[in-house]
N, C-alpha and C positions, 0 to 999 in steps of 0.2 A: 457511869449514867442510866444505868439499867434500872436500879429498883429505887430511884429517888428523884426529884426532878433538878434536870441540871440547874444550876447558879448561874447567875448572866452578870457582868457589869460592863456599862456602856461607858467608854472613853471618848473624849471631845477633847482635842488640841484647839486652843482659842487664842488670836491675836486678833484683838479691834474689831470683834464680832458682836457690839449693841445692835447692831439695824438686824441681826436672824437669831441670834441665841434662844433668843424668848419663845421664838415660833418653833423653832427646832425642839427644844425642852418639852413644850405642850405637845409636839407631836408624839413625841415619845411616848409622854404617859397617856396617851390614848392606843398604846398599844394594848392586843389581848396579853395575857399571860398565864394561859390553861396548861402548856408546855413546859413552860419554865419558872425560877423564879429570879425577878428580875433586886438584885442586892444594892447596885450603888449607879448612880451617874456623877461620874466623876468630870470635870472641868478643870480641865487644867489651865488656866492664864498664861501664854509665853510673852509676858511682860506689856501686855494689854494697859495701853491708857486713857482708855475712853470708858463709857460704861457697862461695861462686860461684867465685869464684877460684881457690881453693882446692883446688876438685874438679877445673875444667877442667885445673888446672896437673898435678894428678893423672895424670888423663887422659890428657895430652899425654905422659907418660913412655913410653907403649907404642905411640904415635900420633902422629908428629911433624910430620903434616900439620893439626895440632890447634894454634891458635894463641891465644893470650890476650893482649888490649890493654884493660889497665885505667885508667881515668879515673876521678880522685876526686872530680870535679865531676858532679852529675848534669845533664844537659844536655835529654835528652827525646828520643825516640825519633827524630824528625826529622833534627836532628842527628849520631847514632848511624848514620843510613842512610848520612846523606854522607859521614861518613867512611867508611865500606865502600866506598861508589862509588868513592873513590879509593885504598883500601888494594887495592882489586882490578885486577887487568890480563887474567884470566880473558875468555874468551871471551864466556861466559855467567855471571851473578852470579844466586845464589838466596837471597833473603833469606827469613827465617823466625822466627817468633816461639819464644822459649826454652818453652813450654809445650805445646806442639805434637806429636803424631808422626803420620809417615805411615804408610799401613794397608799398602802395598805394600812390596815389596823392588824396586820396578822403577819405583817413582814419579820418582824424579829421571830415572830414563831416559824415562820418557813424556814430562815434561814438555822435556827436549831433542829429542826428536821431534820438537814445533811448531815449531821455529827451521831445521825443511829448509824452510820457507817464509823466505824473503827479507822478506817484510813484514813479518812478525811481530818485534815489539818488547817485549812483556812477555807474560807467561803467568800466571796465577793459578791454584793450586790449588781442590779443591772442600772446604772446610770444614765439615767437620759435626761434630755434637752425640758426644761419646760420656761413655755416665753408667754408674757404679756403686749411686749414691747411692737412697733408697728413701723419705725425707720425701717427703711432699705437693708444698713449694713445688717441692723436687729437681727431682719428675717433673714437677710444673708447667712450668717453665722448660725442660726437657728436649725435652716435647711443644710449646712453644713454637718452640721452635729447628727441627725438625722441620718444622711448620706450614710456617714461613716460606722452608726449604730448597725445600718444594714449589712456595711462589708464585716464586722466585724461577729456578726452575729451568726453567718452562712458556714463557717468552716471550725475543724475541731472540737465539734459540738460547745463552742465559747470558749473550750480551756486555752484559752492564747493570752499573752501579756496584754492585748489589747484591752482584756476585758477585766482586768487587774487596775481599776481608778485609785484604789484607796479612800474613796470617798464614804464606802460603807465598808467594814469585813469583819468577821467573826473568825476568829480562831480559837483552837483548843489550848487548855492550859497548858499538856506536855509540850506545845510546839511554843507558845508565846513567852510562856517563861526564861526561854533557852536564847530566844531572839533577840539581838540585838543590831540595832542599825547603829553604822559608822558615822561618827560625829560628823557634822558637816554635806551629809549625803542628803540629795535632794530627790530620791527616788524609793521612797515606801514602798511604793504600790508593785514595781518591778521585783523590790529585792525581796518581798512577803514571797509573789510571784513564785520563784526562782527558787526560794527555800523549800515551799511546801513541793513544788512538780518536782524535786530533788526524790521526794519520798511518795511519788502520786498522791500527793496530798491537796491539792489544788482542785476547786469545784469552782464555776460559774452557776450563780443563783438566777436563770433570767427569768424566773416569776416572782423575785423580789426587785423590787424597781425603786430606784432614788431620783428625786428631780433635784435640779440643780437648773439658774440661770443660766445662759452661755451669755458668750462674752456679745457687748454691741457697740464695740469699734474695731476698724482695724490696727490700731497702734496695743489692742490688748491681746487680738488676735496673737499678732507676732509675739507679743512677749510669750503666749500660750505656749503656741508651736517651735519655739527655740529650746521648748524646753527637753524635748526628745534628745537632741544632740547631746548634752550636759549626763544629761540620764542615764545615756547606752554605754559612756564611757566610764560612768560611774562603775555603773552594774560589768563591764569586763575585767574590770579590775578583780572583783571577788570570783566571776563566775566564769570568767574567760570568754570565749568567742561566744556568743549569745546570737548570732546573725540568722540561725535558724529561727529563733523566737520572734523575730519581728517581721520575716518573710511573709508577705501577703500573696498570694496568687493571683497574676494581675484580671484571670477571669470574674475575681470575686469585685473587686475595684471597678470594671469595666459593666458589668450587671447592675451594681450599685449607681454609676453613674448615669447610663441610660434610663434607670428605673427612674430616677429624681430629675432625669431633667424632660419627660415625659408631664411630670405633676409638676414640677417650677423650672422653665425652662432656664429664665431670666437670672434669677436665684442661682441656680444650679453653675450656669457657667458662671458669673462671678466669685463663685465660691471656688470654682476649678482654678481659676485664675489667680486667688489671693493665695492657695497653696502652693501654685508651682512659683510664686516673686516669695515667698517666706522661703522656700526650700532653697532657691539662690540668691537671696539675699536675709539669712535669718538674723536674727535681733540679739545682741550680745548682752545676756544676763550680766550685771554687777555684781550681783548678789551671791553667786549658785557659790562660790568656794566659802564664803561662810555659811552654807546650808540651808539658806535662803531663797525666797525669789520676790523678783519686785513686784508689788501688790498690783493683781488685778483687780479691777475695781469695779468694773459694770458687770462683773456677776453676784456682787454683794447687796442687789437689789432687794428690800422688804418686801416678802410676800405669805402668807400662811393660808392654808384649806384644811378644812376636814379630812383627817385621812377615811377612807372608802370603808 
């Protein structure tokens, strides 16, 4: 990549994302392309039954870089990510969830810049909440998300498993072309973090912000939090004991909670109680063994803004 612009493919696994897929594609089209060449934007429909495919096909009429690959069978995100690893031949592959948006028009350029270091194999964007909901529960879980963002940003220069969200991750061809997620796997973000970390190749791009709506109901919060228990077990099957990667020194949690209590006392207190409850009474996901999660519908609200 020294004498030419690196090529980039964007891969989007999508299951019934008619609410947000157009906004994401328009957001990606707003990205500046001075330091790379965008070859393809591949939307992989994982058995979508809504208008996702029709929306993508309509947008493709004006931008031939957009491609749609539709599978009739829902196989799970891990399988579709593997499909994207095979479909892409670009120097860099950006896999991104269908319900997120980049904050800046320079986001992809900033991700690409990390790969000037030949050791870098995978770079995760900074996942942040965006919310326009005013209900008590919506504001509670928005504050909960902000609180956790403070925690995960404070130690190891961000190079922790908690900063690998899987919502927007770029990887180098020499890495992604060999990377295959196990079928029925639900923790792609942890898997790519640990695989890249083994070669000191993971980086966290704090300067590249990607927005997503947080949950707005306690039921969806329980579903979302229940994922971690299953995911740790899956990762240990492949990487052995990984407790060290999930350990957060208590001082960082205490510091973040105290700071949040000063700003949002009632919402923070409610957030802490909710976290304690789901720790003792976790939600049992019925689809985890099939490589899927029960849908968290409250994060799928429509939104769009012009990237900065």
